C-alpha atoms as a printed R data frame, in Angstrom:
    type eleno elety resid chain resno       x       y       z
1   ATOM     1    CA   MET     A     1 -54.150  20.292 -15.071
2   ATOM     2    CA   ASN     A     2 -54.363  21.565 -11.508
3   ATOM     3    CA   ARG     A     3 -51.923  18.867 -10.364
4   ATOM     4    CA   LEU     A     4 -49.491  19.835 -13.105
5   ATOM     5    CA   ARG     A     5 -49.773  23.493 -12.136
6   ATOM     6    CA   LEU     A     6 -49.125  22.682  -8.471
7   ATOM     7    CA   HIS     A     7 -46.101  20.565  -9.440
8   ATOM     8    CA   LEU     A     8 -44.674  23.397 -11.553
9   ATOM     9    CA   LEU     A     9 -45.250  25.862  -8.730
10  ATOM    10    CA   ASP     A    10 -43.421  23.541  -6.326
11  ATOM    11    CA   GLU     A    11 -40.525  23.243  -8.760
12  ATOM    12    CA   PHE     A    12 -40.411  27.033  -9.119
13  ATOM    13    CA   ASP     A    13 -40.346  27.455  -5.331
14  ATOM    14    CA   LEU     A    14 -37.420  25.018  -5.020
15  ATOM    15    CA   GLN     A    15 -35.466  26.772  -7.743
16  ATOM    16    CA   THR     A    16 -35.978  30.251  -6.252
17  ATOM    17    CA   GLU     A    17 -35.559  29.502  -2.538
18  ATOM    18    CA   SER     A    18 -32.467  30.844  -0.820
19  ATOM    19    CA   HIS     A    19 -29.533  28.631   0.075
20  ATOM    20    CA   GLU     A    20 -30.293  29.155   3.766
21  ATOM    21    CA   ASP     A    21 -33.910  28.036   3.275
22  ATOM    22    CA   ALA     A    22 -32.722  24.954   1.359
23  ATOM    23    CA   VAL     A    23 -30.370  24.007   4.225
24  ATOM    24    CA   SER     A    24 -33.151  24.526   6.765
25  ATOM    25    CA   ARG     A    25 -35.618  22.434   4.758
26  ATOM    26    CA   TYR     A    26 -33.117  19.636   4.195
27  ATOM    27    CA   TYR     A    27 -32.090  19.291   7.838
28  ATOM    28    CA   GLY     A    28 -35.675  19.639   8.966
29  ATOM    29    CA   LYS     A    29 -36.543  16.654   6.797
30  ATOM    30    CA   TRP     A    30 -33.721  14.484   8.137
31  ATOM    31    CA   SER     A    31 -33.497  15.793  11.713
32  ATOM    32    CA   GLU     A    32 -34.752  12.602  13.358
33  ATOM    33    CA   SER     A    33 -32.402  10.369  11.369
34  ATOM    34    CA   LEU     A    34 -29.427  12.647  12.073
35  ATOM    35    CA   SER     A    35 -30.151  12.611  15.785
36  ATOM    36    CA   THR     A    36 -29.624   8.844  15.884
37  ATOM    37    CA   ALA     A    37 -26.987   8.349  13.144
38  ATOM    38    CA   THR     A    38 -23.850   6.805  14.666
39  ATOM    39    CA   TRP     A    39 -21.539   8.577  12.199
40  ATOM    40    CA   TYR     A    40 -23.048  11.929  13.182
41  ATOM    41    CA   ASN     A    41 -22.840  11.229  16.923
42  ATOM    42    CA   ASP     A    42 -19.369   9.693  17.131
43  ATOM    43    CA   GLU     A    43 -18.362   9.208  20.767
44  ATOM    44    CA   ARG     A    44 -14.684   9.703  19.824
45  ATOM    45    CA   VAL     A    45 -15.492  13.223  18.612
46  ATOM    46    CA   PHE     A    46 -17.465  13.977  21.780
47  ATOM    47    CA   ARG     A    47 -14.580  12.785  23.979
48  ATOM    48    CA   TRP     A    48 -12.147  15.032  22.102
49  ATOM    49    CA   LEU     A    49 -14.463  17.992  22.616
50  ATOM    50    CA   ASP     A    50 -14.564  17.175  26.328
51  ATOM    51    CA   GLN     A    51 -10.756  17.389  26.375
52  ATOM    52    CA   ILE     A    52 -10.282  20.443  24.166
53  ATOM    53    CA   VAL     A    53 -12.852  22.763  25.779
54  ATOM    54    CA   PRO     A    54 -11.167  24.569  28.697
55  ATOM    55    CA   LEU     A    55 -12.080  23.468  32.212
56  ATOM    56    CA   ARG     A    56 -13.441  26.848  33.310
57  ATOM    57    CA   PRO     A    57 -14.916  28.769  30.366
58  ATOM    58    CA   GLN     A    58 -17.438  31.446  31.232
59  ATOM    59    CA   ARG     A    59 -19.231  31.680  27.883
60  ATOM    60    CA   VAL     A    60 -19.491  29.040  25.141
61  ATOM    61    CA   LEU     A    61 -21.201  29.375  21.742
62  ATOM    62    CA   GLU     A    62 -22.127  26.514  19.420
63  ATOM    63    CA   LEU     A    63 -23.081  27.565  15.902
64  ATOM    64    CA   CYS     A    64 -25.138  25.123  13.798
65  ATOM    65    CA   CYS     A    65 -25.885  23.270  17.040
66  ATOM    66    CA   GLY     A    66 -28.256  20.725  15.492
67  ATOM    67    CA   SER     A    67 -30.217  18.638  17.972
68  ATOM    68    CA   GLY     A    68 -28.259  20.011  20.935
69  ATOM    69    CA   ALA     A    69 -26.313  16.855  21.807
70  ATOM    70    CA   ILE     A    70 -23.010  18.699  22.318
71  ATOM    71    CA   LEU     A    71 -24.657  21.595  24.154
72  ATOM    72    CA   HIS     A    72 -26.299  19.181  26.570
73  ATOM    73    CA   ARG     A    73 -23.144  17.169  27.148
74  ATOM    74    CA   LEU     A    74 -20.841  20.137  27.779
75  ATOM    75    CA   ALA     A    75 -23.351  22.213  29.734
76  ATOM    76    CA   SER     A    76 -24.045  19.290  32.050
77  ATOM    77    CA   ARG     A    77 -20.307  18.918  32.709
78  ATOM    78    CA   LEU     A    78 -19.698  22.665  33.112
79  ATOM    79    CA   PRO     A    79 -22.680  24.004  35.101
80  ATOM    80    CA   ASN     A    80 -20.979  27.310  35.929
81  ATOM    81    CA   ALA     A    81 -20.539  28.275  32.267
82  ATOM    82    CA   THR     A    82 -23.188  29.892  30.058
83  ATOM    83    CA   PHE     A    83 -23.921  28.156  26.754
84  ATOM    84    CA   ASP     A    84 -25.608  29.630  23.667
85  ATOM    85    CA   GLY     A    85 -26.626  27.494  20.684
86  ATOM    86    CA   VAL     A    86 -27.795  28.684  17.258
87  ATOM    87    CA   ASP     A    87 -29.297  26.718  14.372
88  ATOM    88    CA   ILE     A    88 -30.880  27.904  11.136
89  ATOM    89    CA   CYS     A    89 -33.240  24.911  10.934
90  ATOM    90    CA   GLU     A    90 -36.396  25.417  13.004
91  ATOM    91    CA   THR     A    91 -36.839  21.670  13.524
92  ATOM    92    CA   MET     A    92 -33.285  21.338  14.869
93  ATOM    93    CA   PHE     A    93 -33.783  24.441  17.016
94  ATOM    94    CA   LEU     A    94 -36.873  22.859  18.581
95  ATOM    95    CA   ARG     A    95 -35.031  19.574  19.177
96  ATOM    96    CA   ALA     A    96 -32.129  21.359  20.849
97  ATOM    97    CA   SER     A    97 -34.472  23.486  22.953
98  ATOM    98    CA   HIS     A    98 -36.265  20.366  24.143
99  ATOM    99    CA   GLN     A    99 -33.059  18.449  24.843
100 ATOM   100    CA   CYS     A   100 -31.570  21.299  26.890
101 ATOM   101    CA   ALA     A   101 -34.789  22.450  28.583
102 ATOM   102    CA   SER     A   102 -33.668  21.145  31.993
103 ATOM   103    CA   LEU     A   103 -30.336  23.008  31.895
104 ATOM   104    CA   PRO     A   104 -30.591  26.578  33.229
105 ATOM   105    CA   ASN     A   105 -27.200  27.529  31.768
106 ATOM   106    CA   VAL     A   106 -28.253  26.893  28.131
107 ATOM   107    CA   ARG     A   107 -30.029  29.211  25.695
108 ATOM   108    CA   VAL     A   108 -30.933  28.119  22.156
109 ATOM   109    CA   PHE     A   109 -31.661  30.539  19.314
110 ATOM   110    CA   HIS     A   110 -33.241  30.069  15.883
111 ATOM   111    CA   GLY     A   111 -31.423  31.947  13.121
112 ATOM   112    CA   ASP     A   112 -28.530  32.164  10.708
113 ATOM   113    CA   TRP     A   113 -24.989  32.259  12.153
114 ATOM   114    CA   LEU     A   114 -24.691  35.272  14.507
115 ATOM   115    CA   SER     A   115 -27.918  37.039  13.481
116 ATOM   116    CA   PRO     A   116 -30.042  36.123  16.553
117 ATOM   117    CA   LEU     A   117 -27.319  36.924  19.082
118 ATOM   118    CA   CYS     A   118 -26.891  40.104  21.071
119 ATOM   119    CA   ALA     A   119 -23.593  39.234  22.714
120 ATOM   120    CA   ALA     A   120 -22.785  41.807  25.386
121 ATOM   121    CA   ARG     A   121 -19.574  39.947  26.212
122 ATOM   122    CA   PRO     A   122 -17.323  37.831  23.975
123 ATOM   123    CA   TYR     A   123 -17.263  34.054  24.083
124 ATOM   124    CA   ASP     A   124 -14.378  31.994  25.445
125 ATOM   125    CA   VAL     A   125 -15.092  29.019  23.174
126 ATOM   126    CA   VAL     A   126 -16.915  28.776  19.816
127 ATOM   127    CA   LEU     A   127 -17.836  25.345  18.406
128 ATOM   128    CA   VAL     A   128 -18.825  24.495  14.822
129 ATOM   129    CA   LYS     A   129 -19.337  20.790  14.064
130 ATOM   130    CA   ASN     A   130 -19.832  19.361  10.555
131 ATOM   131    CA   SER     A   131 -21.261  22.588   9.146
132 ATOM   132    CA   LEU     A   132 -18.561  24.672   7.427
133 ATOM   133    CA   HIS     A   133 -19.214  22.854   4.153
134 ATOM   134    CA   LEU     A   134 -22.765  24.272   4.131
135 ATOM   135    CA   ILE     A   135 -21.809  27.930   4.518
136 ATOM   136    CA   ARG     A   136 -21.594  30.274   1.578
137 ATOM   137    CA   ASN     A   137 -19.458  33.419   1.890
138 ATOM   138    CA   LEU     A   138 -17.404  31.405   4.354
139 ATOM   139    CA   HIS     A   139 -14.542  33.894   4.610
140 ATOM   140    CA   ASP     A   140 -16.924  36.718   5.506
141 ATOM   141    CA   LYS     A   141 -18.697  34.566   8.078
142 ATOM   142    CA   LEU     A   142 -15.413  33.641   9.763
143 ATOM   143    CA   VAL     A   143 -14.284  37.251   9.835
144 ATOM   144    CA   GLU     A   144 -17.669  38.237  11.289
145 ATOM   145    CA   LEU     A   145 -17.204  35.599  13.979
146 ATOM   146    CA   ARG     A   146 -14.265  37.522  15.407
147 ATOM   147    CA   LYS     A   147 -16.704  40.229  16.551
148 ATOM   148    CA   VAL     A   148 -17.980  37.955  19.346
149 ATOM   149    CA   CYS     A   149 -14.524  36.702  20.355
150 ATOM   150    CA   HIS     A   150 -11.660  38.020  22.458
151 ATOM   151    CA   PRO     A   151  -7.919  37.528  21.732
152 ATOM   152    CA   THR     A   152  -7.743  34.141  23.478
153 ATOM   153    CA   THR     A   153 -11.067  32.704  22.265
154 ATOM   154    CA   ARG     A   154 -10.722  29.103  21.110
155 ATOM   155    CA   LEU     A   155 -12.514  28.189  17.873
156 ATOM   156    CA   VAL     A   156 -13.142  24.435  17.743
157 ATOM   157    CA   LEU     A   157 -14.060  22.877  14.382
158 ATOM   158    CA   VAL     A   158 -15.073  19.393  13.304
159 ATOM   159    CA   GLU     A   159 -15.252  18.945   9.533
160 ATOM   160    CA   THR     A   160 -15.176  16.215   6.882
161 ATOM   161    CA   VAL     A   161 -12.102  16.323   4.646
162 ATOM   162    CA   SER     A   162 -10.798  14.422   1.642
163 ATOM   163    CA   PRO     A   163  -7.284  12.929   1.779
164 ATOM   164    CA   SER     A   164  -6.267  14.507  -1.552
165 ATOM   165    CA   SER     A   165  -7.458  16.799  -4.329
166 ATOM   166    CA   ARG     A   166  -8.125  13.698  -6.433
167 ATOM   167    CA   SER     A   167 -10.467  12.132  -3.881
168 ATOM   168    CA   ARG     A   168 -12.090  15.516  -3.268
169 ATOM   169    CA   SER     A   169 -13.049  15.660  -6.968
170 ATOM   170    CA   PHE     A   170 -14.472  12.145  -6.684
171 ATOM   171    CA   VAL     A   171 -16.592  13.128  -3.655
172 ATOM   172    CA   GLN     A   172 -17.748  16.294  -5.403
173 ATOM   173    CA   ASN     A   173 -18.927  14.302  -8.428
174 ATOM   174    CA   LEU     A   174 -20.650  11.786  -6.146
175 ATOM   175    CA   PHE     A   175 -22.554  14.614  -4.454
176 ATOM   176    CA   LYS     A   176 -23.747  15.878  -7.836
177 ATOM   177    CA   ILE     A   177 -25.747  12.653  -7.917
178 ATOM   178    CA   VAL     A   178 -26.592  12.418  -4.220
179 ATOM   179    CA   ASP     A   179 -27.280  15.970  -3.088
180 ATOM   180    CA   GLU     A   180 -30.812  16.456  -4.373
181 ATOM   181    CA   HIS     A   181 -31.159  19.621  -2.289
182 ATOM   182    CA   HIS     A   182 -27.836  21.202  -3.377
183 ATOM   183    CA   VAL     A   183 -26.932  22.294   0.145
184 ATOM   184    CA   LYS     A   184 -23.219  21.425   0.144
185 ATOM   185    CA   SER     A   185 -21.124  24.481  -0.774
186 ATOM   186    CA   HIS     A   186 -17.566  23.258  -0.075
187 ATOM   187    CA   TYR     A   187 -15.475  20.113  -0.430
188 ATOM   188    CA   PHE     A   188 -12.405  20.377   1.769
189 ATOM   189    CA   ILE     A   189  -8.957  18.924   2.078
190 ATOM   190    CA   LYS     A   190  -7.102  19.491   5.360
191 ATOM   191    CA   SER     A   191  -4.702  22.175   4.131
192 ATOM   192    CA   GLN     A   192  -7.574  24.150   2.596
193 ATOM   193    CA   ILE     A   193  -9.382  24.506   5.929
194 ATOM   194    CA   LYS     A   194  -6.210  25.768   7.584
195 ATOM   195    CA   ARG     A   195  -5.691  28.320   4.809
196 ATOM   196    CA   ILE     A   196  -9.288  29.573   4.985
197 ATOM   197    CA   LEU     A   197  -9.063  30.031   8.749
198 ATOM   198    CA   GLU     A   198  -5.679  31.748   8.588
199 ATOM   199    CA   GLU     A   199  -6.967  34.177   5.938
200 ATOM   200    CA   ALA     A   200  -9.864  35.028   8.278
201 ATOM   201    CA   GLY     A   201  -7.500  35.808  11.143
202 ATOM   202    CA   TRP     A   202  -7.299  32.509  13.025
203 ATOM   203    CA   THR     A   203  -4.042  30.685  13.709
204 ATOM   204    CA   PRO     A   204  -4.133  26.863  13.974
205 ATOM   205    CA   SER     A   205  -2.676  25.324  17.101
206 ATOM   206    CA   ARG     A   206  -1.261  21.856  17.561
207 ATOM   207    CA   ASP     A   207  -4.641  20.634  18.831
208 ATOM   208    CA   THR     A   208  -5.528  18.657  15.715
209 ATOM   209    CA   ARG     A   209  -6.992  15.167  15.544
210 ATOM   210    CA   ARG     A   210  -8.222  12.829  12.823
211 ATOM   211    CA   VAL     A   211 -11.115  10.417  13.229
212 ATOM   212    CA   ASP     A   212 -11.692   7.753  10.572
213 ATOM   213    CA   GLN     A   213 -15.230   6.435  10.189
214 ATOM   214    CA   LEU     A   214 -16.166   3.360   8.163
215 ATOM   215    CA   ILE     A   215 -19.421   4.238   6.410
216 ATOM   216    CA   SER     A   216 -21.900   1.941   4.665
217 ATOM   217    CA   VAL     A   217 -22.499   3.709   1.354
218 ATOM   218    CA   ASN     A   218 -25.832   1.937   0.866
219 ATOM   219    CA   ARG     A   219 -27.152   2.977   4.281
220 ATOM   220    CA   TRP     A   220 -25.849   6.519   3.793
221 ATOM   221    CA   LEU     A   221 -27.648   6.759   0.441
222 ATOM   222    CA   ASN     A   222 -30.889   5.550   2.016
223 ATOM   223    CA   PHE     A   223 -30.524   8.432   4.441
224 ATOM   224    CA   LYS     A   224 -29.576  11.022   1.815
225 ATOM   225    CA   MET     A   225 -31.830  10.174  -1.129
226 ATOM   226    CA   ASP     A   226 -35.522   9.533  -1.739
227 ATOM   227    CA   SER     A   227 -35.061   8.290  -5.312
228 ATOM   228    CA   PRO     A   228 -34.269   4.539  -5.786
229 ATOM   229    CA   SER     A   229 -32.943   5.238  -9.282
230 ATOM   230    CA   GLY     A   230 -30.718   7.983  -7.871
231 ATOM   231    CA   ARG     A   231 -29.338   5.578  -5.279
232 ATOM   232    CA   ARG     A   232 -28.573   3.050  -8.019
233 ATOM   233    CA   ARG     A   233 -26.708   5.714 -10.042
234 ATOM   234    CA   ALA     A   234 -24.679   6.630  -6.967
235 ATOM   235    CA   ILE     A   235 -23.786   2.998  -6.213
236 ATOM   236    CA   ASP     A   236 -22.769   2.499  -9.852
237 ATOM   237    CA   PHE     A   237 -20.543   5.590  -9.626
238 ATOM   238    CA   VAL     A   238 -18.847   4.302  -6.452
239 ATOM   239    CA   SER     A   239 -18.406   0.830  -7.969
240 ATOM   240    CA   ARG     A   240 -16.443   2.351 -10.867
241 ATOM   241    CA   ALA     A   241 -14.060   4.351  -8.662
242 ATOM   242    CA   PRO     A   242 -10.460   4.263  -9.954
243 ATOM   243    CA   ARG     A   243  -7.960   2.148  -8.032
244 ATOM   244    CA   GLN     A   244  -6.196   5.161  -6.505
245 ATOM   245    CA   ILE     A   245  -9.502   6.499  -5.162
246 ATOM   246    CA   ARG     A   246 -10.407   3.067  -3.800
247 ATOM   247    CA   GLU     A   247  -7.108   2.933  -1.940
248 ATOM   248    CA   GLU     A   248  -7.310   6.498  -0.592
249 ATOM   249    CA   MET     A   249 -10.890   6.110   0.618
250 ATOM   250    CA   ASN     A   250 -10.689   2.407   1.503
251 ATOM   251    CA   ILE     A   251 -13.644   1.551  -0.751
252 ATOM   252    CA   SER     A   252 -14.711  -2.086  -0.615
253 ATOM   253    CA   SER     A   253 -17.810  -4.201  -1.271
254 ATOM   254    CA   ASN     A   254 -19.177  -7.626  -0.344
255 ATOM   255    CA   GLU     A   255 -21.121 -10.261  -2.272
256 ATOM   256    CA   GLN     A   256 -24.418  -8.599  -1.337
257 ATOM   257    CA   GLY     A   257 -23.348  -5.401  -3.097
258 ATOM   258    CA   VAL     A   258 -22.874  -3.413   0.117
259 ATOM   259    CA   PHE     A   259 -20.168  -0.783  -0.335
260 ATOM   260    CA   MET     A   260 -18.055   0.626   2.491
261 ATOM   261    CA   LEU     A   261 -15.758   3.640   2.462
262 ATOM   262    CA   ARG     A   262 -13.638   5.589   4.914
263 ATOM   263    CA   ARG     A   263 -14.828   9.054   5.952
264 ATOM   264    CA   GLN     A   264 -12.187  11.317   7.462
265 ATOM   265    CA   LEU     A   265 -13.096  13.863  10.109
266 ATOM   266    CA   MET     A   266 -10.558  16.501  11.098
267 ATOM   267    CA   LEU     A   267 -10.836  18.184  14.466
268 ATOM   268    CA   PHE     A   268  -9.182  21.604  14.755
269 ATOM   269    CA   ALA     A   269  -8.687  24.114  17.568
270 ATOM   270    CA   PHE     A   270  -7.829  27.649  16.439
271 ATOM   271    CA   PRO     A   271  -6.806  30.532  18.706
272 ATOM   272    CA   ARG     A   272  -7.080  34.079  17.399
273 ATOM   273    CA   ALA     A   273  -4.145  35.453  15.395
């Protein structure tokens, strides 16, 4: 009886926790795996960030900074700039703090979006990598971001997109099976991200890139899901993808039942309107 009561209490806690707490708990659980995942630490993305960040910024902010890999890389290359990183997940905050401990030009904060910052001066560059899809009230957050920016601040985004509305619906239905923690708030196509940013007062420049990643669905599911039966349902769903979806997402499988698909990352640089 006591075990049943504890289980019900745990279920109640999960159902009543805030979205922000769910995101923090999820990324705390998978922080070590994310820190080493090749698809999360794509060298092509890092090289683009090296090119797109101005040579002589004075102040750089990375929101949702994760384990601090980008902070460390850029701050090491630009020792005369000041870097601030923020992450809502305490485990990620601690990882980033440890990774950047030897860099005197880096500060890392634990909190949600801009809440822990007391920016006396605006930032020259703001980075957000693979995190917009987690953020509720996204328009309001992007408008709020303008408070710590000046007219020539560069907002640099890296985000997963679907090639069409049809494939976006497929991905959304897949995540209904996969996302046990219900942390994903948005499923984007490229034009949608541009519209959201423009409505929040940012104008896209020509600095746009696309990076295609070939992902093992089976390995990704092992990372995302604890439940073997859930992973089987997800694989079955992918195996029954319509032909058009298979072509758009380059879905394939081998004799061992290993499924591969193409993940599209879009890299944007937005100046202020």
